[in-house]
PDB file of N, CA, C, O and CB in Angstrom:
ATOM      1  N   UNK A   1     -12.640  15.150   1.683  1.00  0.00           N
ATOM      2  CA  UNK A   1     -12.881  15.325   3.098  1.00  0.00           C
ATOM      3  C   UNK A   1     -13.252  14.003   3.762  1.00  0.00           C
ATOM      4  O   UNK A   1     -13.098  13.839   4.972  1.00  0.00           O
ATOM      5  CB  UNK A   1     -13.975  16.351   3.319  1.00  0.00           C
ATOM      6  N   UNK A   2     -13.740  13.070   2.960  1.00  0.00           N
ATOM      7  CA  UNK A   2     -14.147  11.771   3.498  1.00  0.00           C
ATOM      8  C   UNK A   2     -12.977  11.048   4.183  1.00  0.00           C
ATOM      9  O   UNK A   2     -13.165  10.383   5.202  1.00  0.00           O
ATOM     10  CB  UNK A   2     -14.718  10.894   2.375  1.00  0.00           C
ATOM     11  N   UNK A   3     -11.792  11.180   3.628  1.00  0.00           N
ATOM     12  CA  UNK A   3     -10.617  10.517   4.193  1.00  0.00           C
ATOM     13  C   UNK A   3     -10.372  10.919   5.641  1.00  0.00           C
ATOM     14  O   UNK A   3      -9.931  10.102   6.449  1.00  0.00           O
ATOM     15  CB  UNK A   3      -9.389  10.835   3.361  1.00  0.00           C
ATOM     16  N   UNK A   4     -10.657  12.174   5.970  1.00  0.00           N
ATOM     17  CA  UNK A   4     -10.328  12.721   7.279  1.00  0.00           C
ATOM     18  C   UNK A   4     -11.512  12.732   8.237  1.00  0.00           C
ATOM     19  O   UNK A   4     -11.402  13.264   9.342  1.00  0.00           O
ATOM     20  CB  UNK A   4      -9.798  14.113   7.124  1.00  0.00           C
ATOM     21  N   UNK A   5     -12.651  12.150   7.832  1.00  0.00           N
ATOM     22  CA  UNK A   5     -13.868  12.238   8.635  1.00  0.00           C
ATOM     23  C   UNK A   5     -14.301  10.869   9.144  1.00  0.00           C
ATOM     24  O   UNK A   5     -14.336   9.897   8.390  1.00  0.00           O
ATOM     25  CB  UNK A   5     -14.992  12.869   7.823  1.00  0.00           C
ATOM     26  N   UNK A   6     -14.632  10.803  10.440  1.00  0.00           N
ATOM     27  CA  UNK A   6     -15.109   9.556  11.037  1.00  0.00           C
ATOM     28  C   UNK A   6     -16.561   9.308  10.635  1.00  0.00           C
ATOM     29  O   UNK A   6     -17.226  10.192  10.095  1.00  0.00           O
ATOM     30  CB  UNK A   6     -14.974   9.600  12.580  1.00  0.00           C
ATOM     31  N   UNK A   7     -17.038   8.109  10.901  1.00  0.00           N
ATOM     32  CA  UNK A   7     -18.441   7.792  10.628  1.00  0.00           C
ATOM     33  C   UNK A   7     -19.378   8.700  11.424  1.00  0.00           C
ATOM     34  O   UNK A   7     -20.513   8.936  11.013  1.00  0.00           O
ATOM     35  CB  UNK A   7     -18.728   6.321  10.957  1.00  0.00           C
ATOM     36  N   UNK A   8     -18.907   9.203  12.553  1.00  0.00           N
ATOM     37  CA  UNK A   8     -19.705  10.106  13.379  1.00  0.00           C
ATOM     38  C   UNK A   8     -19.688  11.557  12.913  1.00  0.00           C
ATOM     39  O   UNK A   8     -20.330  12.410  13.526  1.00  0.00           O
ATOM     40  CB  UNK A   8     -19.225  10.043  14.784  1.00  0.00           C
ATOM     41  N   UNK A   9     -18.962  11.848  11.836  1.00  0.00           N
ATOM     42  CA  UNK A   9     -18.940  13.195  11.275  1.00  0.00           C
ATOM     43  C   UNK A   9     -17.839  14.105  11.793  1.00  0.00           C
ATOM     44  O   UNK A   9     -17.823  15.293  11.473  1.00  0.00           O
ATOM     45  CB  UNK A   9     -20.226  13.834  11.529  1.00  0.00           C
ATOM     46  N   UNK A  10     -16.912  13.566  12.592  1.00  0.00           N
ATOM     47  CA  UNK A  10     -15.804  14.381  13.107  1.00  0.00           C
ATOM     48  C   UNK A  10     -14.682  14.375  12.071  1.00  0.00           C
ATOM     49  O   UNK A  10     -14.157  13.322  11.710  1.00  0.00           O
ATOM     50  CB  UNK A  10     -15.290  13.842  14.497  1.00  0.00           C
ATOM     51  N   UNK A  11     -14.331  15.555  11.607  1.00  0.00           N
ATOM     52  CA  UNK A  11     -13.222  15.705  10.675  1.00  0.00           C
ATOM     53  C   UNK A  11     -12.011  16.139  11.485  1.00  0.00           C
ATOM     54  O   UNK A  11     -11.985  17.247  12.020  1.00  0.00           O
ATOM     55  CB  UNK A  11     -13.552  16.737   9.532  1.00  0.00           C
ATOM     56  N   UNK A  12     -11.008  15.272  11.579  1.00  0.00           N
ATOM     57  CA  UNK A  12      -9.911  15.573  12.497  1.00  0.00           C
ATOM     58  C   UNK A  12      -9.064  16.743  12.023  1.00  0.00           C
ATOM     59  O   UNK A  12      -8.460  17.423  12.853  1.00  0.00           O
ATOM     60  CB  UNK A  12      -9.037  14.355  12.676  1.00  0.00           C
ATOM     61  N   UNK A  13      -8.996  17.005  10.726  1.00  0.00           N
ATOM     62  CA  UNK A  13      -8.268  18.187  10.255  1.00  0.00           C
ATOM     63  C   UNK A  13      -8.967  19.473  10.683  1.00  0.00           C
ATOM     64  O   UNK A  13      -8.320  20.429  11.110  1.00  0.00           O
ATOM     65  CB  UNK A  13      -8.124  18.152   8.729  1.00  0.00           C
ATOM     66  N   UNK A  14     -10.281  19.488  10.567  1.00  0.00           N
ATOM     67  CA  UNK A  14     -11.075  20.680  10.865  1.00  0.00           C
ATOM     68  C   UNK A  14     -11.441  20.791  12.342  1.00  0.00           C
ATOM     69  O   UNK A  14     -11.415  21.885  12.906  1.00  0.00           O
ATOM     70  CB  UNK A  14     -12.334  20.679  10.033  1.00  0.00           C
ATOM     71  N   UNK A  15     -11.783  19.662  12.973  1.00  0.00           N
ATOM     72  CA  UNK A  15     -12.363  19.690  14.316  1.00  0.00           C
ATOM     73  C   UNK A  15     -11.366  19.424  15.442  1.00  0.00           C
ATOM     74  O   UNK A  15     -11.535  19.952  16.541  1.00  0.00           O
ATOM     75  CB  UNK A  15     -13.458  18.689  14.396  1.00  0.00           C
ATOM     76  N   UNK A  16     -10.346  18.631  15.201  1.00  0.00           N
ATOM     77  CA  UNK A  16      -9.450  18.232  16.289  1.00  0.00           C
ATOM     78  C   UNK A  16      -8.062  18.863  16.209  1.00  0.00           C
ATOM     79  O   UNK A  16      -7.555  19.357  17.216  1.00  0.00           O
ATOM     80  CB  UNK A  16      -9.311  16.743  16.298  1.00  0.00           C
ATOM     81  N   UNK A  17      -7.450  18.855  15.049  1.00  0.00           N
ATOM     82  CA  UNK A  17      -6.085  19.370  14.916  1.00  0.00           C
ATOM     83  C   UNK A  17      -5.951  20.831  15.358  1.00  0.00           C
ATOM     84  O   UNK A  17      -4.961  21.174  16.004  1.00  0.00           O
ATOM     85  CB  UNK A  17      -5.629  19.235  13.480  1.00  0.00           C
ATOM     86  N   UNK A  18      -6.916  21.705  15.030  1.00  0.00           N
ATOM     87  CA  UNK A  18      -6.799  23.102  15.489  1.00  0.00           C
ATOM     88  C   UNK A  18      -6.786  23.256  17.010  1.00  0.00           C
ATOM     89  O   UNK A  18      -6.279  24.252  17.524  1.00  0.00           O
ATOM     90  CB  UNK A  18      -7.936  23.914  14.927  1.00  0.00           C
ATOM     91  N   UNK A  19      -7.334  22.288  17.728  1.00  0.00           N
ATOM     92  CA  UNK A  19      -7.290  22.353  19.190  1.00  0.00           C
ATOM     93  C   UNK A  19      -5.863  22.219  19.706  1.00  0.00           C
ATOM     94  O   UNK A  19      -5.487  22.857  20.689  1.00  0.00           O
ATOM     95  CB  UNK A  19      -8.170  21.260  19.800  1.00  0.00           C
ATOM     96  N   UNK A  20      -5.065  21.379  19.030  1.00  0.00           N
ATOM     97  CA  UNK A  20      -3.672  21.179  19.430  1.00  0.00           C
ATOM     98  C   UNK A  20      -2.733  22.200  18.799  1.00  0.00           C
ATOM     99  O   UNK A  20      -1.691  22.522  19.369  1.00  0.00           O
ATOM    100  CB  UNK A  20      -3.225  19.783  19.059  1.00  0.00           C
ATOM    101  N   UNK A  21      -3.097  22.708  17.629  1.00  0.00           N
ATOM    102  CA  UNK A  21      -2.240  23.643  16.902  1.00  0.00           C
ATOM    103  C   UNK A  21      -3.043  24.872  16.476  1.00  0.00           C
ATOM    104  O   UNK A  21      -3.301  25.058  15.287  1.00  0.00           O
ATOM    105  CB  UNK A  21      -1.608  22.956  15.666  1.00  0.00           C
ATOM    106  N   UNK A  22      -3.438  25.707  17.428  1.00  0.00           N
ATOM    107  CA  UNK A  22      -4.337  26.817  17.110  1.00  0.00           C
ATOM    108  C   UNK A  22      -3.753  27.852  16.159  1.00  0.00           C
ATOM    109  O   UNK A  22      -4.514  28.569  15.508  1.00  0.00           O
ATOM    110  CB  UNK A  22      -4.740  27.494  18.363  1.00  0.00           C
ATOM    111  N   UNK A  23      -2.449  27.956  16.056  1.00  0.00           N
ATOM    112  CA  UNK A  23      -1.823  28.939  15.159  1.00  0.00           C
ATOM    113  C   UNK A  23      -1.524  28.368  13.779  1.00  0.00           C
ATOM    114  O   UNK A  23      -1.073  29.095  12.895  1.00  0.00           O
ATOM    115  CB  UNK A  23      -0.541  29.459  15.776  1.00  0.00           C
ATOM    116  N   UNK A  24      -1.767  27.084  13.586  1.00  0.00           N
ATOM    117  CA  UNK A  24      -1.425  26.435  12.321  1.00  0.00           C
ATOM    118  C   UNK A  24      -2.434  26.773  11.233  1.00  0.00           C
ATOM    119  O   UNK A  24      -3.619  26.967  11.504  1.00  0.00           O
ATOM    120  CB  UNK A  24      -1.346  24.923  12.505  1.00  0.00           C
ATOM    121  N   UNK A  25      -1.953  26.839  10.019  1.00  0.00           N
ATOM    122  CA  UNK A  25      -2.818  26.962   8.857  1.00  0.00           C
ATOM    123  C   UNK A  25      -2.935  25.558   8.276  1.00  0.00           C
ATOM    124  O   UNK A  25      -1.951  25.005   7.784  1.00  0.00           O
ATOM    125  CB  UNK A  25      -2.255  28.005   7.795  1.00  0.00           C
ATOM    126  N   UNK A  26      -4.113  24.990   8.330  1.00  0.00           N
ATOM    127  CA  UNK A  26      -4.330  23.607   7.926  1.00  0.00           C
ATOM    128  C   UNK A  26      -5.019  23.592   6.570  1.00  0.00           C
ATOM    129  O   UNK A  26      -6.091  24.173   6.395  1.00  0.00           O
ATOM    130  CB  UNK A  26      -5.170  22.840   8.982  1.00  0.00           C
ATOM    131  N   UNK A  27      -4.390  22.922   5.618  1.00  0.00           N
ATOM    132  CA  UNK A  27      -4.916  22.864   4.259  1.00  0.00           C
ATOM    133  C   UNK A  27      -5.193  21.425   3.865  1.00  0.00           C
ATOM    134  O   UNK A  27      -4.478  20.505   4.263  1.00  0.00           O
ATOM    135  CB  UNK A  27      -3.939  23.511   3.269  1.00  0.00           C
ATOM    136  N   UNK A  28      -6.222  21.252   3.092  1.00  0.00           N
ATOM    137  CA  UNK A  28      -6.520  19.953   2.500  1.00  0.00           C
ATOM    138  C   UNK A  28      -6.912  20.202   1.061  1.00  0.00           C
ATOM    139  O   UNK A  28      -7.673  21.123   0.764  1.00  0.00           O
ATOM    140  CB  UNK A  28      -7.653  19.195   3.283  1.00  0.00           C
ATOM    141  N   UNK A  29      -6.392  19.385   0.175  1.00  0.00           N
ATOM    142  CA  UNK A  29      -6.685  19.558  -1.246  1.00  0.00           C
ATOM    143  C   UNK A  29      -6.867  18.173  -1.849  1.00  0.00           C
ATOM    144  O   UNK A  29      -5.988  17.319  -1.724  1.00  0.00           O
ATOM    145  CB  UNK A  29      -5.546  20.360  -1.982  1.00  0.00           C
ATOM    146  N   UNK A  30      -7.984  17.949  -2.492  1.00  0.00           N
ATOM    147  CA  UNK A  30      -8.323  16.614  -2.976  1.00  0.00           C
ATOM    148  C   UNK A  30      -7.681  16.240  -4.300  1.00  0.00           C
ATOM    149  O   UNK A  30      -7.383  17.093  -5.137  1.00  0.00           O
ATOM    150  CB  UNK A  30      -9.788  16.501  -3.108  1.00  0.00           C
ATOM    151  N   UNK A  31      -7.479  14.960  -4.463  1.00  0.00           N
ATOM    152  CA  UNK A  31      -6.999  14.378  -5.719  1.00  0.00           C
ATOM    153  C   UNK A  31      -7.412  12.922  -5.748  1.00  0.00           C
ATOM    154  O   UNK A  31      -7.777  12.351  -4.720  1.00  0.00           O
ATOM    155  CB  UNK A  31      -5.448  14.526  -5.870  1.00  0.00           C
ATOM    156  N   UNK A  32      -7.354  12.326  -6.914  1.00  0.00           N
ATOM    157  CA  UNK A  32      -7.703  10.920  -7.050  1.00  0.00           C
ATOM    158  C   UNK A  32      -6.706  10.019  -6.340  1.00  0.00           C
ATOM    159  O   UNK A  32      -5.535  10.373  -6.209  1.00  0.00           O
ATOM    160  CB  UNK A  32      -7.788  10.543  -8.511  1.00  0.00           C
ATOM    161  N   UNK A  33      -7.155   8.867  -5.884  1.00  0.00           N
ATOM    162  CA  UNK A  33      -6.288   7.959  -5.130  1.00  0.00           C
ATOM    163  C   UNK A  33      -5.269   7.260  -6.023  1.00  0.00           C
ATOM    164  O   UNK A  33      -4.173   6.936  -5.567  1.00  0.00           O
ATOM    165  CB  UNK A  33      -7.125   6.921  -4.404  1.00  0.00           C
ATOM    166  N   UNK A  34      -5.606   7.026  -7.266  1.00  0.00           N
ATOM    167  CA  UNK A  34      -4.688   6.323  -8.172  1.00  0.00           C
ATOM    168  C   UNK A  34      -4.059   7.326  -9.125  1.00  0.00           C
ATOM    169  O   UNK A  34      -4.664   7.721 -10.123  1.00  0.00           O
ATOM    170  CB  UNK A  34      -5.426   5.203  -8.965  1.00  0.00           C
ATOM    171  N   UNK A  35      -2.846   7.728  -8.806  1.00  0.00           N
ATOM    172  CA  UNK A  35      -2.161   8.732  -9.605  1.00  0.00           C
ATOM    173  C   UNK A  35      -0.805   8.216 -10.048  1.00  0.00           C
ATOM    174  O   UNK A  35      -0.111   7.528  -9.300  1.00  0.00           O
ATOM    175  CB  UNK A  35      -2.005  10.035  -8.821  1.00  0.00           C
ATOM    176  N   UNK A  36      -0.438   8.557 -11.272  1.00  0.00           N
ATOM    177  CA  UNK A  36       0.926   8.303 -11.710  1.00  0.00           C
ATOM    178  C   UNK A  36       1.796   9.449 -11.212  1.00  0.00           C
ATOM    179  O   UNK A  36       1.279  10.442 -10.698  1.00  0.00           O
ATOM    180  CB  UNK A  36       1.013   8.156 -13.267  1.00  0.00           C
ATOM    181  N   UNK A  37       3.095   9.322 -11.359  1.00  0.00           N
ATOM    182  CA  UNK A  37       3.998  10.399 -10.944  1.00  0.00           C
ATOM    183  C   UNK A  37       3.686  11.671 -11.727  1.00  0.00           C
ATOM    184  O   UNK A  37       3.717  12.765 -11.164  1.00  0.00           O
ATOM    185  CB  UNK A  37       5.478   9.986 -11.150  1.00  0.00           C
ATOM    186  N   UNK A  38       3.387  11.539 -13.016  1.00  0.00           N
ATOM    187  CA  UNK A  38       3.065  12.721 -13.823  1.00  0.00           C
ATOM    188  C   UNK A  38       1.762  13.353 -13.361  1.00  0.00           C
ATOM    189  O   UNK A  38       1.658  14.577 -13.276  1.00  0.00           O
ATOM    190  CB  UNK A  38       2.971  12.350 -15.310  1.00  0.00           C
ATOM    191  N   UNK A  39       0.759  12.514 -13.059  1.00  0.00           N
ATOM    192  CA  UNK A  39      -0.508  13.052 -12.550  1.00  0.00           C
ATOM    193  C   UNK A  39      -0.274  13.843 -11.267  1.00  0.00           C
ATOM    194  O   UNK A  39      -0.829  14.928 -11.092  1.00  0.00           O
ATOM    195  CB  UNK A  39      -1.521  11.912 -12.299  1.00  0.00           C
ATOM    196  N   UNK A  40       0.544  13.300 -10.374  1.00  0.00           N
ATOM    197  CA  UNK A  40       0.822  13.964  -9.104  1.00  0.00           C
ATOM    198  C   UNK A  40       1.543  15.289  -9.340  1.00  0.00           C
ATOM    199  O   UNK A  40       1.241  16.291  -8.692  1.00  0.00           O
ATOM    200  CB  UNK A  40       1.663  13.053  -8.191  1.00  0.00           C
ATOM    201  N   UNK A  41       2.493  15.289 -10.265  1.00  0.00           N
ATOM    202  CA  UNK A  41       3.201  16.523 -10.617  1.00  0.00           C
ATOM    203  C   UNK A  41       2.227  17.562 -11.157  1.00  0.00           C
ATOM    204  O   UNK A  41       2.285  18.728 -10.769  1.00  0.00           O
ATOM    205  CB  UNK A  41       4.305  16.240 -11.654  1.00  0.00           C
ATOM    206  N   UNK A  42       1.326  17.143 -12.055  1.00  0.00           N
ATOM    207  CA  UNK A  42       0.340  18.059 -12.625  1.00  0.00           C
ATOM    208  C   UNK A  42      -0.609  18.587 -11.550  1.00  0.00           C
ATOM    209  O   UNK A  42      -0.952  19.769 -11.548  1.00  0.00           O
ATOM    210  CB  UNK A  42      -0.457  17.362 -13.734  1.00  0.00           C
ATOM    211  N   UNK A  43      -1.033  17.710 -10.636  1.00  0.00           N
ATOM    212  CA  UNK A  43      -1.895  18.150  -9.532  1.00  0.00           C
ATOM    213  C   UNK A  43      -1.155  19.161  -8.657  1.00  0.00           C
ATOM    214  O   UNK A  43      -1.744  20.143  -8.205  1.00  0.00           O
ATOM    215  CB  UNK A  43      -2.359  16.936  -8.679  1.00  0.00           C
ATOM    216  N   UNK A  44       0.123  18.924  -8.421  1.00  0.00           N
ATOM    217  CA  UNK A  44       0.922  19.855  -7.623  1.00  0.00           C
ATOM    218  C   UNK A  44       1.000  21.230  -8.271  1.00  0.00           C
ATOM    219  O   UNK A  44       0.872  22.246  -7.589  1.00  0.00           O
ATOM    220  CB  UNK A  44       2.323  19.302  -7.416  1.00  0.00           C
ATOM    221  N   UNK A  45       1.212  21.267  -9.591  1.00  0.00           N
ATOM    222  CA  UNK A  45       1.244  22.547 -10.299  1.00  0.00           C
ATOM    223  C   UNK A  45      -0.099  23.257 -10.194  1.00  0.00           C
ATOM    224  O   UNK A  45      -0.155  24.470  -9.989  1.00  0.00           O
ATOM    225  CB  UNK A  45       1.618  22.338 -11.773  1.00  0.00           C
ATOM    226  N   UNK A  46      -1.181  22.494 -10.335  1.00  0.00           N
ATOM    227  CA  UNK A  46      -2.518  23.086 -10.228  1.00  0.00           C
ATOM    228  C   UNK A  46      -2.755  23.619  -8.822  1.00  0.00           C
ATOM    229  O   UNK A  46      -3.315  24.703  -8.656  1.00  0.00           O
ATOM    230  CB  UNK A  46      -3.600  22.052 -10.594  1.00  0.00           C
ATOM    231  N   UNK A  47      -2.338  22.871  -7.815  1.00  0.00           N
ATOM    232  CA  UNK A  47      -2.492  23.315  -6.425  1.00  0.00           C
ATOM    233  C   UNK A  47      -1.761  24.637  -6.199  1.00  0.00           C
ATOM    234  O   UNK A  47      -2.330  25.566  -5.627  1.00  0.00           O
ATOM    235  CB  UNK A  47      -1.963  22.239  -5.449  1.00  0.00           C
ATOM    236  N   UNK A  48      -0.527  24.727  -6.635  1.00  0.00           N
ATOM    237  CA  UNK A  48       0.244  25.956  -6.446  1.00  0.00           C
ATOM    238  C   UNK A  48      -0.424  27.121  -7.175  1.00  0.00           C
ATOM    239  O   UNK A  48      -0.513  28.222  -6.633  1.00  0.00           O
ATOM    240  CB  UNK A  48       1.695  25.770  -6.946  1.00  0.00           C
ATOM    241  N   UNK A  49      -0.890  26.885  -8.391  1.00  0.00           N
ATOM    242  CA  UNK A  49      -1.574  27.943  -9.142  1.00  0.00           C
ATOM    243  C   UNK A  49      -2.843  28.396  -8.424  1.00  0.00           C
ATOM    244  O   UNK A  49      -3.112  29.594  -8.337  1.00  0.00           O
ATOM    245  CB  UNK A  49      -1.917  27.457 -10.558  1.00  0.00           C
ATOM    246  N   UNK A  50      -3.618  27.449  -7.912  1.00  0.00           N
ATOM    247  CA  UNK A  50      -4.845  27.792  -7.193  1.00  0.00           C
ATOM    248  C   UNK A  50      -4.543  28.581  -5.918  1.00  0.00           C
ATOM    249  O   UNK A  50      -5.243  29.544  -5.606  1.00  0.00           O
ATOM    250  CB  UNK A  50      -5.631  26.522  -6.849  1.00  0.00           C
ATOM    251  N   UNK A  51      -3.510  28.180  -5.182  1.00  0.00           N
ATOM    252  CA  UNK A  51      -3.129  28.910  -3.976  1.00  0.00           C
ATOM    253  C   UNK A  51      -2.691  30.335  -4.306  1.00  0.00           C
ATOM    254  O   UNK A  51      -3.034  31.274  -3.589  1.00  0.00           O
ATOM    255  CB  UNK A  51      -2.006  28.173  -3.242  1.00  0.00           C
ATOM    256  N   UNK A  52      -1.941  30.493  -5.382  1.00  0.00           N
ATOM    257  CA  UNK A  52      -1.497  31.832  -5.781  1.00  0.00           C
ATOM    258  C   UNK A  52      -2.681  32.707  -6.153  1.00  0.00           C
ATOM    259  O   UNK A  52      -2.740  33.869  -5.750  1.00  0.00           O
ATOM    260  CB  UNK A  52      -0.518  31.748  -6.955  1.00  0.00           C
ATOM    261  N   UNK A  53      -3.615  32.172  -6.908  1.00  0.00           N
ATOM    262  CA  UNK A  53      -4.804  32.941  -7.278  1.00  0.00           C
ATOM    263  C   UNK A  53      -5.623  33.319  -6.056  1.00  0.00           C
ATOM    264  O   UNK A  53      -6.093  34.451  -5.942  1.00  0.00           O
ATOM    265  CB  UNK A  53      -5.666  32.151  -8.255  1.00  0.00           C
ATOM    266  N   UNK A  54      -5.793  32.370  -5.140  1.00  0.00           N
ATOM    267  CA  UNK A  54      -6.560  32.655  -3.926  1.00  0.00           C
ATOM    268  C   UNK A  54      -5.855  33.716  -3.089  1.00  0.00           C
ATOM    269  O   UNK A  54      -6.492  34.634  -2.572  1.00  0.00           O
ATOM    270  CB  UNK A  54      -6.765  31.370  -3.097  1.00  0.00           C
ATOM    271  N   UNK A  55      -4.552  33.588  -2.960  1.00  0.00           N
ATOM    272  CA  UNK A  55      -3.786  34.555  -2.169  1.00  0.00           C
ATOM    273  C   UNK A  55      -3.902  35.951  -2.772  1.00  0.00           C
ATOM    274  O   UNK A  55      -4.086  36.924  -2.041  1.00  0.00           O
ATOM    275  CB  UNK A  55      -2.305  34.133  -2.082  1.00  0.00           C
ATOM    276  N   UNK A  56      -3.796  36.061  -4.092  1.00  0.00           N
ATOM    277  CA  UNK A  56      -3.923  37.367  -4.750  1.00  0.00           C
ATOM    278  C   UNK A  56      -5.285  37.987  -4.478  1.00  0.00           C
ATOM    279  O   UNK A  56      -5.371  39.177  -4.175  1.00  0.00           O
ATOM    280  CB  UNK A  56      -3.705  37.232  -6.262  1.00  0.00           C
ATOM    281  N   UNK A  57      -6.348  37.200  -4.580  1.00  0.00           N
ATOM    282  CA  UNK A  57      -7.681  37.752  -4.367  1.00  0.00           C
ATOM    283  C   UNK A  57      -7.903  38.092  -2.902  1.00  0.00           C
ATOM    284  O   UNK A  57      -8.636  39.034  -2.602  1.00  0.00           O
ATOM    285  CB  UNK A  57      -8.748  36.771  -4.845  1.00  0.00           C
ATOM    286  N   UNK A  58      -7.295  37.356  -1.984  1.00  0.00           N
ATOM    287  CA  UNK A  58      -7.448  37.616  -0.558  1.00  0.00           C
ATOM    288  C   UNK A  58      -6.645  38.841  -0.143  1.00  0.00           C
ATOM    289  O   UNK A  58      -7.098  39.620   0.695  1.00  0.00           O
ATOM    290  CB  UNK A  58      -7.014  36.396   0.260  1.00  0.00           C
ATOM    291  N   UNK A  59      -5.461  39.021  -0.717  1.00  0.00           N
ATOM    292  CA  UNK A  59      -4.631  40.178  -0.385  1.00  0.00           C
ATOM    293  C   UNK A  59      -5.356  41.474  -0.704  1.00  0.00           C
ATOM    294  O   UNK A  59      -5.220  42.457   0.024  1.00  0.00           O
ATOM    295  CB  UNK A  59      -3.303  40.121  -1.138  1.00  0.00           C
ATOM    296  N   UNK A  60      -6.112  41.483  -1.771  1.00  0.00           N
ATOM    297  CA  UNK A  60      -6.855  42.675  -2.150  1.00  0.00           C
ATOM    298  C   UNK A  60      -7.888  43.013  -1.089  1.00  0.00           C
ATOM    299  O   UNK A  60      -8.117  44.188  -0.801  1.00  0.00           O
ATOM    300  CB  UNK A  60      -7.530  42.483  -3.510  1.00  0.00           C
ATOM    301  N   UNK A  61      -8.517  41.996  -0.501  1.00  0.00           N
ATOM    302  CA  UNK A  61      -9.564  42.217   0.496  1.00  0.00           C
ATOM    303  C   UNK A  61      -9.021  42.605   1.859  1.00  0.00           C
ATOM    304  O   UNK A  61      -9.536  43.537   2.476  1.00  0.00           O
ATOM    305  CB  UNK A  61     -10.403  40.985   0.632  1.00  0.00           C
ATOM    306  N   UNK A  62      -7.994  41.918   2.348  1.00  0.00           N
ATOM    307  CA  UNK A  62      -7.600  42.163   3.738  1.00  0.00           C
ATOM    308  C   UNK A  62      -6.142  42.564   3.939  1.00  0.00           C
ATOM    309  O   UNK A  62      -5.738  42.851   5.066  1.00  0.00           O
ATOM    310  CB  UNK A  62      -7.869  40.950   4.536  1.00  0.00           C
ATOM    311  N   UNK A  63      -5.350  42.591   2.881  1.00  0.00           N
ATOM    312  CA  UNK A  63      -3.978  43.043   2.996  1.00  0.00           C
ATOM    313  C   UNK A  63      -3.006  42.044   3.591  1.00  0.00           C
ATOM    314  O   UNK A  63      -1.817  42.345   3.704  1.00  0.00           O
ATOM    315  CB  UNK A  63      -3.947  44.251   3.795  1.00  0.00           C
ATOM    316  N   UNK A  64      -3.474  40.860   3.976  1.00  0.00           N
ATOM    317  CA  UNK A  64      -2.582  39.880   4.606  1.00  0.00           C
ATOM    318  C   UNK A  64      -2.299  38.692   3.699  1.00  0.00           C
ATOM    319  O   UNK A  64      -1.178  38.182   3.694  1.00  0.00           O
ATOM    320  CB  UNK A  64      -3.183  39.390   5.909  1.00  0.00           C
ATOM    321  N   UNK A  65      -3.261  38.248   2.950  1.00  0.00           N
ATOM    322  CA  UNK A  65      -3.066  37.130   2.047  1.00  0.00           C
ATOM    323  C   UNK A  65      -3.144  35.754   2.644  1.00  0.00           C
ATOM    324  O   UNK A  65      -2.502  34.846   2.116  1.00  0.00           O
ATOM    325  CB  UNK A  65      -1.800  37.265   1.418  1.00  0.00           C
ATOM    326  N   UNK A  66      -3.902  35.528   3.731  1.00  0.00           N
ATOM    327  CA  UNK A  66      -3.994  34.168   4.256  1.00  0.00           C
ATOM    328  C   UNK A  66      -4.855  33.290   3.356  1.00  0.00           C
ATOM    329  O   UNK A  66      -5.752  33.778   2.668  1.00  0.00           O
ATOM    330  CB  UNK A  66      -4.562  34.181   5.677  1.00  0.00           C
ATOM    331  N   UNK A  67      -4.582  32.033   3.370  1.00  0.00           N
ATOM    332  CA  UNK A  67      -5.422  31.078   2.660  1.00  0.00           C
ATOM    333  C   UNK A  67      -6.326  30.450   3.712  1.00  0.00           C
ATOM    334  O   UNK A  67      -5.906  29.540   4.426  1.00  0.00           O
ATOM    335  CB  UNK A  67      -4.566  29.986   1.883  1.00  0.00           C
ATOM    336  N   UNK A  68      -7.564  30.927   3.813  1.00  0.00           N
ATOM    337  CA  UNK A  68      -8.440  30.493   4.877  1.00  0.00           C
ATOM    338  C   UNK A  68      -9.738  29.912   4.386  1.00  0.00           C
ATOM    339  O   UNK A  68     -10.578  29.523   5.197  1.00  0.00           O
ATOM    340  CB  UNK A  68      -8.722  31.616   5.780  1.00  0.00           C
ATOM    341  N   UNK A  69      -9.934  29.837   3.090  1.00  0.00           N
ATOM    342  CA  UNK A  69     -11.204  29.357   2.557  1.00  0.00           C
ATOM    343  C   UNK A  69     -11.429  27.910   2.934  1.00  0.00           C
ATOM    344  O   UNK A  69     -10.553  27.070   2.724  1.00  0.00           O
ATOM    345  CB  UNK A  69     -11.248  29.518   1.043  1.00  0.00           C
ATOM    346  N   UNK A  70     -12.582  27.609   3.484  1.00  0.00           N
ATOM    347  CA  UNK A  70     -12.973  26.235   3.836  1.00  0.00           C
ATOM    348  C   UNK A  70     -13.872  25.739   2.727  1.00  0.00           C
ATOM    349  O   UNK A  70     -15.089  25.917   2.779  1.00  0.00           O
ATOM    350  CB  UNK A  70     -13.698  26.160   5.242  1.00  0.00           C
ATOM    351  N   UNK A  71     -13.276  25.117   1.723  1.00  0.00           N
ATOM    352  CA  UNK A  71     -14.016  24.696   0.546  1.00  0.00           C
ATOM    353  C   UNK A  71     -14.090  23.182   0.542  1.00  0.00           C
ATOM    354  O   UNK A  71     -13.092  22.503   0.301  1.00  0.00           O
ATOM    355  CB  UNK A  71     -13.358  25.226  -0.756  1.00  0.00           C
ATOM    356  N   UNK A  72     -15.276  22.654   0.810  1.00  0.00           N
ATOM    357  CA  UNK A  72     -15.445  21.208   0.846  1.00  0.00           C
ATOM    358  C   UNK A  72     -15.946  20.673  -0.488  1.00  0.00           C
ATOM    359  O   UNK A  72     -16.306  19.498  -0.565  1.00  0.00           O
ATOM    360  CB  UNK A  72     -16.405  20.818   1.959  1.00  0.00           C
ATOM    361  N   UNK A  73     -15.984  21.473  -1.526  1.00  0.00           N
ATOM    362  CA  UNK A  73     -16.510  21.070  -2.819  1.00  0.00           C
ATOM    363  C   UNK A  73     -15.528  20.435  -3.704  1.00  0.00           C
ATOM    364  O   UNK A  73     -15.863  20.053  -4.826  1.00  0.00           O
ATOM    365  CB  UNK A  73     -17.069  22.198  -3.501  1.00  0.00           C
TER     366      UNK A  73
END
């Protein structure tokens, strides 16, 4: 989240972009800055798996399956 946040604490993904694109689903997912192509591929597979798991658990709760969790951890 540090990449997208100003020194004043404004996170443009969370605080500004939704003002211009209120219907957009905005996602951010962290990874290390120094990655090989294989590392990036592995991170991509993990991201897709995590999104699928989150979607499955969300569909059970609300029937729609949006990915809306704001996880800054």
